Backbone bond lengths (Angstrom), bond angles and torsions (degrees), N, CA, C in turn:
res aa  C-N    CA-C-N  psi(-1)  N-CA   C-N-CA  omega(-1)  CA-C   N-CA-C  phi
1 M - - - 1.471 - - 1.521 109.35 -
2 S 1.336 117.76 133.09 1.455 121.41 -177.29 1.523 111.04 -70.73
3 K 1.294 115.35 152.42 1.455 122.04 -177.55 1.530 110.52 -72.90
4 E 1.332 116.41 144.10 1.457 121.61 175.84 1.524 109.00 -101.20
5 Y 1.338 116.12 139.42 1.470 121.13 -176.47 1.526 109.72 -116.62
6 Y 1.322 115.08 69.97 1.461 120.78 -176.44 1.529 111.79 -59.24
7 Y 1.317 116.23 -50.36 1.464 120.69 -175.50 1.519 111.15 -64.45
8 L 1.317 116.93 -44.17 1.463 120.80 -177.22 1.523 111.59 -65.36
9 V 1.331 117.29 -45.46 1.456 120.38 -176.55 1.525 111.25 -67.92
10 T 1.328 116.95 -44.20 1.466 119.63 -178.71 1.524 111.72 -67.56
11 G 1.323 117.90 -20.75 1.464 120.99 179.78 1.510 114.38 -89.07
12 L 1.324 117.43 -1.40 1.465 120.57 -178.73 1.530 110.52 -76.25
13 P 1.334 118.73 132.86 1.478 121.15 175.34 1.522 110.39 -63.25
14 N 1.318 116.28 150.21 1.455 120.57 177.78 1.524 110.21 -62.73
15 L 1.324 115.80 141.12 1.455 120.76 -175.52 1.518 109.51 -132.29
16 T 1.348 116.30 125.26 1.468 121.43 175.94 1.527 108.03 -132.60
17 P 1.330 117.38 158.92 1.476 119.43 179.62 1.529 113.06 -63.40
18 E 1.336 116.64 -23.31 1.469 119.85 -175.82 1.527 112.74 -93.26
19 I 1.323 118.06 2.73 1.466 120.70 -175.75 1.533 110.55 -59.90
20 S 1.333 116.67 140.71 1.468 120.58 -175.69 1.528 112.67 -106.38
21 H 1.335 116.48 -7.09 1.464 119.74 -180.00 1.523 109.45 -152.55
22 L 1.315 115.68 133.48 1.462 120.61 -179.93 1.523 110.82 -98.60
23 K 1.329 115.93 130.33 1.459 119.66 174.08 1.527 110.32 -75.82
24 K 1.334 115.67 -32.42 1.459 120.94 178.90 1.524 108.77 -135.09
25 G 1.335 116.01 127.73 1.442 120.35 176.75 1.519 110.79 -90.66
26 I 1.329 115.26 -175.74 1.458 121.08 -177.97 1.525 111.72 -58.35
27 D 1.325 117.32 -47.31 1.460 120.33 -176.19 1.517 112.07 -62.63
28 Q 1.330 117.41 -43.92 1.466 120.67 179.11 1.521 110.66 -66.76
29 F 1.327 116.22 -39.32 1.462 120.41 178.21 1.527 110.10 -59.23
30 K 1.320 116.75 -47.78 1.466 120.24 -178.48 1.524 111.44 -64.47
31 S 1.325 117.21 -41.75 1.462 119.83 -177.99 1.519 112.01 -65.42
32 E 1.330 117.46 -33.36 1.462 121.34 -178.93 1.527 112.33 -83.81
33 I 1.319 116.65 -33.70 1.463 120.42 -174.06 1.524 112.54 -86.95
34 F 1.311 116.77 -44.89 1.458 120.02 -169.93 1.522 113.31 -61.43
35 E 1.325 117.10 -36.53 1.464 119.15 -178.00 1.527 112.71 -72.40
36 R 1.334 116.75 -11.59 1.462 120.84 -179.40 1.528 113.13 -104.29
37 L 1.314 116.53 -3.05 1.461 119.73 179.34 1.519 110.99 -82.35
38 S 1.316 116.20 152.61 1.458 118.98 171.42 1.522 108.55 -67.61
39 S 1.304 117.34 160.97 1.459 120.80 -177.21 1.522 111.61 -60.48
40 E 1.325 117.42 -38.10 1.462 120.93 -179.89 1.523 111.41 -70.03
41 D 1.337 117.15 -39.07 1.461 120.39 179.57 1.526 110.90 -70.99
42 L 1.323 117.26 -33.43 1.460 120.37 176.36 1.529 110.12 -62.57
43 K 1.318 117.11 -37.96 1.466 121.05 177.89 1.524 111.21 -62.25
44 Q 1.336 116.00 -34.18 1.460 119.37 178.16 1.527 110.90 -65.92
45 F 1.325 115.89 -43.86 1.456 120.43 177.55 1.530 110.32 -62.26
46 Q 1.307 115.57 -43.80 1.455 120.01 -178.15 1.523 112.05 -63.57
47 M 1.324 116.41 -28.40 1.456 119.90 178.84 1.524 110.69 -60.94
48 L 1.323 117.10 -35.89 1.462 120.98 175.16 1.519 111.25 -69.19
49 M 1.322 116.08 -39.32 1.461 121.22 -176.88 1.522 112.18 -71.81
50 Y 1.318 117.35 -13.62 1.459 119.88 177.16 1.530 111.43 -62.05
51 E 1.317 116.95 -19.12 1.467 119.22 176.79 1.529 110.39 -58.96
52 A 1.328 116.48 -42.63 1.469 120.46 176.64 1.520 110.69 -69.32
53 D 1.322 117.16 -35.81 1.462 120.76 178.79 1.533 111.58 -68.37
54 N 1.330 116.69 -30.07 1.462 119.42 174.61 1.521 110.16 -60.29
55 K 1.322 115.57 -42.47 1.467 120.65 177.85 1.522 110.22 -64.12
56 L 1.322 116.62 -42.71 1.461 121.41 178.76 1.524 110.71 -61.85
57 L 1.317 116.50 -41.61 1.460 121.21 179.44 1.520 111.18 -64.00
58 L 1.316 117.19 -46.46 1.462 120.63 179.51 1.517 111.55 -62.61
59 N 1.325 116.39 -42.02 1.464 120.03 178.54 1.520 111.29 -62.38
60 A 1.326 116.43 -37.83 1.466 120.40 178.58 1.529 110.77 -67.37
61 L 1.322 116.60 -42.86 1.464 120.74 -178.68 1.524 112.10 -68.71
62 F 1.332 116.44 -34.92 1.465 120.84 -179.33 1.528 112.75 -95.97
63 N 1.360 115.29 4.57 1.464 120.90 178.56 1.529 111.90 56.29
64 I 1.337 114.85 50.48 1.462 121.85 179.76 1.521 109.73 -108.60
65 E 1.320 116.42 132.32 1.467 121.73 176.78 1.524 109.25 -91.61
66 D 1.310 117.42 127.71 1.460 122.17 177.61 1.516 108.62 -145.64
67 N 1.325 115.27 95.04 1.466 120.29 -177.05 1.529 112.88 -77.79
68 N 1.326 116.80 -9.01 1.468 120.47 -178.55 1.524 112.57 -104.35
69 A 1.315 117.29 9.19 1.459 120.54 -178.95 1.529 110.09 -66.04
70 P 1.336 118.33 142.35 1.471 121.11 178.65 1.523 110.99 -64.64
71 Q 1.325 115.80 152.12 1.455 121.51 -178.17 1.521 110.86 -83.26
72 G 1.328 115.97 129.61 1.450 120.37 176.04 1.514 110.49 -106.41
73 V 1.308 116.41 -139.20 1.461 121.75 179.57 1.526 110.54 -85.04
74 F 1.336 117.16 -35.49 1.456 122.22 -173.33 1.526 111.51 -107.76
75 D 1.339 115.67 159.25 1.461 119.19 175.88 1.529 110.00 -104.65
76 K 1.310 115.56 173.64 1.457 121.77 -173.51 1.517 112.00 -62.38
77 E 1.337 117.14 -44.68 1.464 120.92 -177.48 1.527 111.02 -62.77
78 F 1.305 116.11 -41.62 1.459 120.28 178.31 1.526 110.42 -62.72
79 M 1.331 116.77 -44.07 1.457 120.51 -178.11 1.526 111.26 -65.76
80 L 1.325 117.49 -40.40 1.462 120.19 178.88 1.527 111.28 -62.99
81 S 1.316 115.94 -33.56 1.461 120.04 177.39 1.527 111.18 -72.33
82 E 1.320 115.96 -40.66 1.465 121.22 -175.89 1.530 112.85 -69.28
83 I 1.332 117.72 -32.63 1.462 117.98 -176.97 1.535 111.32 -68.59
84 K 1.332 116.55 -18.11 1.468 120.12 176.64 1.528 110.70 -78.36
85 D 1.334 115.26 -37.10 1.462 120.58 -179.32 1.525 108.27 -157.21
86 P 1.334 118.14 84.41 1.472 121.00 -175.60 1.526 113.21 -62.76
87 Q 1.329 114.91 121.30 1.459 121.14 -179.10 1.529 112.44 -125.76
88 E 1.334 116.94 -35.11 1.461 120.86 -172.20 1.519 113.76 -116.78
89 L 1.305 118.31 -1.90 1.461 121.32 179.01 1.533 110.43 -75.15
90 P 1.337 117.30 157.46 1.468 119.76 173.07 1.529 109.52 -55.09
91 E 1.315 116.60 150.57 1.465 120.27 -172.10 1.524 113.11 -60.99
92 Y 1.332 117.97 -31.46 1.463 118.42 -178.94 1.532 110.75 -69.29
93 M 1.345 117.32 -33.70 1.457 120.79 176.62 1.528 110.71 -69.21
94 A 1.324 115.55 -44.06 1.463 120.15 178.90 1.524 110.58 -61.14
95 D 1.324 116.25 -42.09 1.459 120.95 178.40 1.520 110.55 -62.66
96 F 1.317 116.78 -41.76 1.464 120.69 179.63 1.523 111.17 -63.85
97 I 1.332 117.02 -42.72 1.467 121.00 178.87 1.523 110.39 -61.19
98 N 1.305 116.34 -41.30 1.463 120.65 -176.70 1.523 112.56 -65.72
99 I 1.340 117.13 -30.96 1.465 118.86 -179.75 1.530 112.45 -96.76
100 F 1.322 116.95 -9.59 1.467 121.05 -173.85 1.526 111.89 -58.72
101 N 1.315 116.72 -50.66 1.471 120.11 -175.98 1.525 113.23 -80.51
102 E 1.335 116.70 -7.24 1.459 119.90 -179.95 1.531 111.61 -103.55
103 S 1.321 116.32 12.58 1.456 120.83 -178.69 1.527 109.16 -138.80
104 D 1.320 115.77 -176.33 1.462 119.32 178.84 1.527 111.81 -89.34
105 Y 1.333 116.60 7.60 1.465 119.21 176.40 1.527 111.47 -61.06
106 N 1.321 116.97 -31.21 1.459 120.34 -177.19 1.524 112.40 -72.87
107 K 1.325 116.87 -2.79 1.459 120.68 179.60 1.528 112.80 -106.31
108 N 1.323 116.70 -7.73 1.454 119.85 -175.17 1.526 110.16 -145.05
109 Y 1.321 116.37 109.15 1.466 121.59 -175.42 1.525 111.78 -61.28
110 L 1.336 117.06 -46.19 1.456 120.22 -176.20 1.526 112.06 -65.07
111 K 1.309 116.48 -37.79 1.451 120.09 177.62 1.520 110.76 -66.25
112 A 1.328 115.92 -40.84 1.464 120.70 177.72 1.532 110.36 -66.06
113 E 1.324 116.70 -40.61 1.465 120.90 179.72 1.525 111.24 -62.33
114 L 1.320 116.64 -41.80 1.458 120.71 179.37 1.525 111.09 -63.00
115 M 1.330 116.91 -44.97 1.456 120.58 -179.78 1.528 111.56 -65.17
116 L 1.335 117.29 -42.28 1.461 120.73 179.49 1.525 110.77 -65.08
117 T 1.324 117.04 -39.54 1.466 121.10 177.52 1.518 110.88 -61.28
118 Q 1.327 116.70 -42.86 1.462 120.84 178.40 1.523 111.01 -62.28
119 K 1.322 116.48 -42.26 1.457 120.53 179.95 1.529 110.77 -65.12
120 W 1.320 116.58 -40.84 1.467 121.12 179.79 1.528 111.07 -62.95
121 I 1.322 116.86 -48.02 1.461 120.42 -178.20 1.526 110.84 -64.69
122 K 1.319 117.62 -43.37 1.465 120.19 178.97 1.528 111.24 -64.40
123 Y 1.328 116.28 -35.63 1.477 120.90 175.69 1.531 110.08 -63.23
124 A 1.331 116.05 -45.53 1.463 120.51 -178.99 1.533 111.53 -67.56
125 L 1.321 116.78 -35.38 1.459 119.73 178.53 1.522 111.70 -67.86
126 T 1.322 116.20 -21.67 1.466 121.02 177.39 1.524 111.68 -88.14
127 H 1.330 116.57 -41.22 1.470 120.99 -172.16 1.525 114.45 -106.64
128 G 1.311 117.92 -11.47 1.457 120.49 -176.10 1.518 113.40 -83.37
129 G 1.330 115.01 163.45 1.451 120.95 175.75 1.516 111.11 -79.49
130 K 1.318 116.39 -178.31 1.460 122.02 -175.00 1.526 112.40 -58.56
131 F 1.332 117.61 -45.46 1.465 120.38 -177.33 1.517 110.66 -69.17
132 I 1.309 118.38 -42.68 1.465 122.03 178.55 1.528 109.85 -58.62
133 K 1.317 116.53 -44.77 1.467 120.69 179.80 1.523 110.74 -62.36
134 W 1.338 115.21 -43.39 1.467 117.97 179.09 1.524 111.09 -63.10
135 W 1.308 117.78 -48.20 1.459 121.61 -174.92 1.528 112.02 -62.25
136 L 1.315 117.36 -46.95 1.455 119.88 -177.58 1.526 111.67 -70.83
137 T 1.331 116.96 -32.23 1.467 119.56 174.10 1.518 110.35 -66.42
138 Y 1.336 116.13 -44.26 1.472 120.66 177.17 1.524 110.79 -59.66
139 Q 1.318 117.30 -47.16 1.453 120.97 -178.99 1.527 111.77 -63.40
140 A 1.328 116.77 -41.29 1.464 120.53 179.55 1.532 110.60 -66.27
141 N 1.327 117.35 -43.50 1.464 120.72 178.56 1.530 111.16 -63.23
142 L 1.336 115.91 -43.37 1.464 120.65 178.80 1.520 110.30 -61.26
143 R 1.311 116.54 -48.75 1.461 120.96 179.59 1.529 110.91 -59.71
144 N 1.310 116.36 -44.12 1.465 119.77 -176.85 1.522 112.45 -65.98
145 I 1.325 116.82 -39.99 1.471 120.04 179.33 1.524 110.26 -65.35
146 L 1.330 117.24 -46.50 1.454 120.84 179.46 1.525 110.83 -64.88
147 T 1.323 116.53 -39.39 1.466 120.91 177.73 1.520 110.73 -63.67
148 F 1.333 116.95 -43.27 1.465 121.53 178.46 1.526 109.97 -56.98
149 R 1.324 116.43 -47.17 1.467 120.09 -177.97 1.520 111.83 -65.01
150 N 1.324 116.44 -41.37 1.466 119.83 179.30 1.522 111.57 -67.07
151 C 1.325 116.53 -39.22 1.470 120.13 178.66 1.519 111.03 -64.64
152 K 1.331 116.95 -41.53 1.459 120.36 177.59 1.530 110.92 -64.02
153 K 1.312 115.25 -41.12 1.457 120.43 -178.11 1.527 111.60 -67.66
154 L 1.338 116.88 -36.45 1.462 121.51 -175.38 1.527 112.87 -102.46
155 N 1.336 115.42 4.10 1.465 120.91 178.95 1.530 112.08 59.21
156 L 1.327 115.20 48.01 1.461 121.42 178.82 1.527 110.04 -103.35
157 D 1.310 115.92 161.14 1.459 122.02 -179.42 1.525 109.93 -75.44
158 I 1.316 116.84 113.01 1.466 121.92 -178.03 1.523 111.30 -67.13
159 E 1.311 117.07 -33.55 1.466 122.04 -176.56 1.521 112.51 -55.20
160 T 1.325 116.83 -32.99 1.468 120.73 -175.57 1.524 113.10 -92.39
161 Q 1.351 117.38 5.38 1.459 120.07 -173.98 1.525 114.35 -121.05
162 I 1.314 117.42 -24.87 1.464 121.45 -173.05 1.527 111.68 -83.19
163 V 1.340 115.96 134.46 1.458 121.83 174.04 1.530 108.10 -81.03
164 R 1.317 117.00 114.86 1.466 121.31 -172.82 1.536 110.16 -90.32
165 I 1.338 115.00 102.82 1.467 117.87 -178.77 1.521 113.96 -135.48
166 N 1.341 118.29 -20.02 1.464 118.61 -173.58 1.527 111.33 -156.64
167 D 1.334 115.95 -170.26 1.457 120.00 -177.36 1.523 112.46 -69.72
168 I 1.337 117.51 -23.74 1.461 119.92 176.89 1.528 110.17 -66.80
169 S 1.307 116.72 -46.70 1.472 119.71 177.77 1.525 110.26 -64.45
170 D 1.340 116.98 -35.89 1.463 120.29 176.92 1.524 111.20 -63.28
171 D 1.329 116.55 -43.07 1.467 120.75 178.92 1.520 111.55 -61.78
172 L 1.319 116.45 -42.74 1.463 120.74 -178.89 1.526 111.15 -67.14
173 L 1.314 116.15 -37.48 1.462 120.24 -178.78 1.526 112.73 -74.87
174 S 1.319 116.61 -29.08 1.463 119.97 -174.88 1.520 113.37 -87.57
175 T 1.340 117.69 -16.27 1.454 119.66 -178.69 1.524 110.91 -71.82
176 T 1.302 115.98 143.01 1.470 120.55 -180.00 1.521 111.87 -106.87
177 G 1.294 116.36 -7.02 1.456 120.18 -178.58 1.505 112.59 -124.80
178 K 1.326 115.75 -128.71 1.453 120.41 -178.78 1.523 110.66 -74.43
179 E 1.309 114.92 171.78 1.467 121.20 -177.87 1.528 111.11 -59.97
180 P 1.338 117.02 133.59 1.464 119.66 178.43 1.523 110.80 -66.93
181 D 1.323 116.43 152.04 1.462 121.65 177.81 1.531 108.38 -76.51
182 L 1.324 115.71 113.10 1.464 120.78 -175.34 1.524 112.52 -106.11
183 N 1.334 116.89 12.72 1.470 120.54 -178.17 1.517 112.54 -57.34
184 A 1.318 116.56 -37.09 1.462 120.12 -176.52 1.529 112.30 -73.68
185 K 1.324 117.05 -20.15 1.464 120.87 -176.74 1.530 113.39 -104.83
186 I 1.328 117.14 -25.11 1.471 121.11 -176.60 1.526 109.00 -125.75
187 D 1.326 116.67 115.89 1.460 119.52 -173.93 1.525 113.51 -72.03
188 W 1.323 118.52 -18.26 1.462 121.15 179.42 1.532 112.18 -101.23
189 Y 1.319 117.15 5.42 1.462 121.42 -174.98 1.534 111.84 -59.60
190 A 1.325 117.04 -42.33 1.471 120.24 -179.41 1.523 111.72 -63.68
191 D 1.331 117.51 -29.91 1.471 121.03 179.23 1.523 111.99 -70.37
192 L 1.316 116.31 -24.10 1.462 120.75 -176.38 1.522 112.16 -79.33
193 I 1.324 117.21 -26.63 1.470 120.81 -175.08 1.530 112.44 -60.16
194 P 1.338 120.21 -52.28 1.476 118.78 178.95 1.525 112.92 -66.95
195 I 1.321 117.12 -27.64 1.471 119.92 178.00 1.520 110.22 -65.26
196 Y 1.313 116.69 -45.01 1.464 120.48 -178.15 1.525 111.33 -66.66
197 Q 1.321 117.47 -25.46 1.461 121.31 -178.05 1.522 112.64 -79.87
198 K 1.323 117.98 -7.11 1.460 120.90 178.32 1.530 109.96 -67.40
199 D 1.324 116.36 139.56 1.466 121.00 -179.41 1.524 112.09 -83.52
200 D 1.327 115.76 -35.08 1.456 120.09 -177.59 1.527 110.17 -75.06
201 M 1.331 116.40 119.24 1.455 121.30 -175.30 1.524 112.56 -63.48
202 L 1.328 115.41 -39.62 1.464 120.42 -179.00 1.526 110.51 -67.92
203 E 1.316 115.97 -41.52 1.463 120.64 179.05 1.524 110.29 -65.53
204 K 1.320 116.66 -35.21 1.458 120.81 179.02 1.525 110.67 -64.79
205 E 1.319 117.11 -45.65 1.468 120.76 179.24 1.519 110.92 -64.66
206 R 1.330 115.42 -40.93 1.461 120.17 178.68 1.530 110.46 -61.87
207 S 1.315 117.07 -42.48 1.461 121.24 -178.79 1.528 111.61 -65.97
208 I 1.317 117.05 -37.03 1.461 120.54 177.07 1.521 110.32 -64.70
209 D 1.333 116.56 -40.94 1.462 120.00 177.54 1.529 111.58 -64.42
210 L 1.323 116.59 -37.92 1.468 119.98 178.61 1.527 110.86 -67.98
211 L 1.323 116.43 -35.18 1.462 120.19 174.86 1.528 109.94 -63.01
212 S 1.320 116.02 -45.51 1.467 120.48 178.57 1.520 110.66 -60.32
213 W 1.320 116.91 -42.72 1.467 122.49 179.55 1.531 110.57 -58.98
214 R 1.321 115.60 -48.07 1.469 120.72 -179.34 1.523 111.43 -62.04
215 L 1.310 116.49 -42.44 1.465 120.04 -178.96 1.523 111.74 -67.23
216 I 1.331 117.61 -36.65 1.465 120.82 176.03 1.524 109.86 -59.67
217 D 1.333 116.51 -44.80 1.463 120.34 179.24 1.526 111.39 -64.24
218 E 1.329 116.56 -39.12 1.464 119.81 -179.50 1.524 111.35 -66.73
219 V 1.318 116.46 -42.54 1.467 120.36 -179.63 1.526 110.59 -65.72
220 N 1.335 115.81 -35.87 1.470 119.90 -178.03 1.528 113.23 -92.20
221 N 1.325 116.80 11.17 1.459 119.86 177.03 1.533 109.65 -60.78
222 F 1.324 115.60 132.88 1.465 123.23 -177.33 1.533 112.54 72.59
223 Q 1.323 116.10 8.21 1.466 120.72 168.87 1.528 106.07 -100.54
224 Y 1.311 117.71 126.01 1.463 119.03 -172.51 1.522 113.64 -117.67
225 F 1.302 118.25 -44.18 1.464 120.13 -175.14 1.528 112.39 -130.16
226 S 1.304 116.71 20.73 1.460 120.70 -175.58 1.519 112.58 -87.19
227 L 1.318 114.81 170.53 1.466 121.21 174.65 1.521 110.74 -58.37
228 D 1.326 117.54 -37.09 1.465 120.94 -178.65 1.519 111.79 -59.99
229 V 1.324 116.97 -34.86 1.465 120.69 177.63 1.525 110.00 -65.59
230 L 1.322 116.70 -41.69 1.468 120.87 178.79 1.528 110.89 -65.62
231 I 1.322 116.64 -41.37 1.465 119.88 178.80 1.525 109.98 -66.05
232 G 1.331 116.59 -42.69 1.458 120.04 178.04 1.521 111.61 -61.23
233 Y 1.336 116.80 -40.66 1.463 121.20 177.86 1.532 110.00 -63.01
234 Y 1.311 116.63 -42.30 1.470 122.20 178.84 1.529 110.77 -59.67
235 L 1.319 116.86 -44.23 1.466 120.84 -179.64 1.526 111.01 -66.05
236 K 1.325 116.88 -40.28 1.471 120.19 178.42 1.528 110.65 -69.84
237 L 1.319 116.10 -34.36 1.463 119.90 176.65 1.527 110.73 -63.28
238 K 1.315 117.06 -38.49 1.458 121.14 176.33 1.523 111.26 -62.61
239 I 1.333 116.48 -39.13 1.459 120.47 178.33 1.520 110.69 -63.49
240 V 1.333 116.32 -48.51 1.465 120.94 -178.29 1.523 110.59 -63.80
241 E 1.314 117.21 -45.18 1.461 120.76 -177.77 1.524 111.21 -62.34
242 R 1.318 115.92 -37.28 1.469 119.30 178.69 1.523 111.14 -64.54
243 W 1.324 117.17 -44.70 1.461 119.46 -177.37 1.532 112.19 -72.70
244 L 1.310 117.23 -32.53 1.468 119.57 177.52 1.528 111.77 -69.43
245 S 1.321 116.54 -23.38 1.465 120.29 -178.55 1.523 112.73 -84.95
246 L 1.340 116.62 -9.16 1.456 120.13 -177.37 1.529 110.73 -79.52
247 D 1.325 115.43 145.92 1.462 120.60 179.60 1.524 109.90 -121.96
248 Q 1.306 117.46 -166.39 1.462 122.01 -175.22 1.524 113.26 -67.48
249 D 1.316 116.99 -16.27 1.459 119.87 179.87 1.526 112.28 -90.94
250 T 1.323 116.09 6.73 1.463 119.96 -174.44 1.531 112.55 -58.53
251 G 1.318 116.13 -45.45 1.460 118.98 -179.13 1.514 112.09 -55.61
252 R 1.323 116.46 -45.12 1.452 120.72 178.70 1.522 111.08 -65.09
253 E 1.328 117.36 -40.04 1.466 120.62 -179.62 1.529 111.15 -64.16
254 I 1.322 116.45 -43.15 1.456 120.33 179.18 1.517 110.25 -64.29
255 F 1.336 115.96 -43.27 1.466 119.76 178.92 1.519 111.08 -61.01
256 D 1.330 116.35 -46.55 1.470 120.57 -179.56 1.521 110.52 -61.81
257 R 1.349 116.71 -38.96 1.448 119.88 -179.53 1.528 111.28 -65.79
258 L 1.323 115.61 -41.49 1.459 119.23 179.68 1.525 111.28 -66.98
259 V 1.332 117.03 -39.44 1.461 120.41 176.82 1.527 110.36 -61.54
260 K 1.329 116.08 -41.70 1.462 120.59 178.04 1.525 110.87 -63.30
261 D 1.347 116.12 -43.95 1.466 120.32 179.51 1.522 110.95 -61.79
262 I 1.332 115.84 -41.36 1.464 120.21 179.81 1.521 110.63 -63.61
263 S 1.339 115.99 -41.96 1.464 120.08 179.41 1.526 110.87 -63.34
264 Q 1.333 115.86 -41.54 1.474 120.16 179.24 1.521 110.66 -65.89
265 Q 1.330 116.23 -37.98 1.456 119.58 179.56 1.519 110.91 -65.32
266 K 1.335 116.91 -38.41 1.451 120.51 178.40 1.520 110.81 -65.70
267 E 1.346 116.29 -41.16 1.456 120.51 177.91 1.535 110.47 -62.57
268 L 1.331 115.29 -40.60 1.473 119.56 -179.92 1.523 110.19 -64.73
269 T 1.351 116.48 -39.67 1.451 120.59 179.38 1.523 111.17 -64.20
270 I 1.336 116.46 -41.72 1.466 121.78 179.73 1.503 111.07 -63.59
271 E 1.350 115.69 -42.93 1.470 120.48 -177.13 1.504 111.62 -67.16
272 N 1.321 116.37 -27.18 1.457 119.75 -178.49 1.524 111.32 -95.01
């Protein structure tokens, strides 16, 4: 039976999407919560944070400096040591390092990133708890659907963009025409259609975050003091912190980022 965290959950400040000031940010939340978790529950939290460590690993392998990268479980010095002889990294990272120099992944960052992401998600689906599995599956499905639509719109190679983890990714990859109807397989699929049709890029991102927020609450309905509630709070805290950090130049930044992503995707398609 999983541990209940009565004291931790009841001590969490109220959190809503419209909040204008945070009493506790991500760093304070982690410092207060992590030391009180059981060792097994801490591993569950860390499984989510491996997303940042994936970025750290890729930057180390490609010798890229990024002082603004989010903090994961490991630091830069540890990662630089591990890529020489992986001993303490999660097995999917160690496996990726071992094949990195023996494949063409070392020549293409985006291709390597896609493969590492697939390995991370499959690792989490094997070792993660129920909520972790749900969240990463939801995120992968969401990413794949949006990627499929963008690739169709920009005439890009879908094969090099989709994270292959389940039947949804298989359906998207196997279709030769328009997007397959996924209503029967994804209960939130209908909610995504009007969001994607929005013209305003900032409003579209905001709406996707609100969808994620709602789904977290639905999944954790009738969960009161469990680890899943803490993880859900952490994910919502990340959403709020991101939006509070945005300024008037956000629209331009998002546009520039998408243009950069599109350019990289085209380069990846050409190389393949």
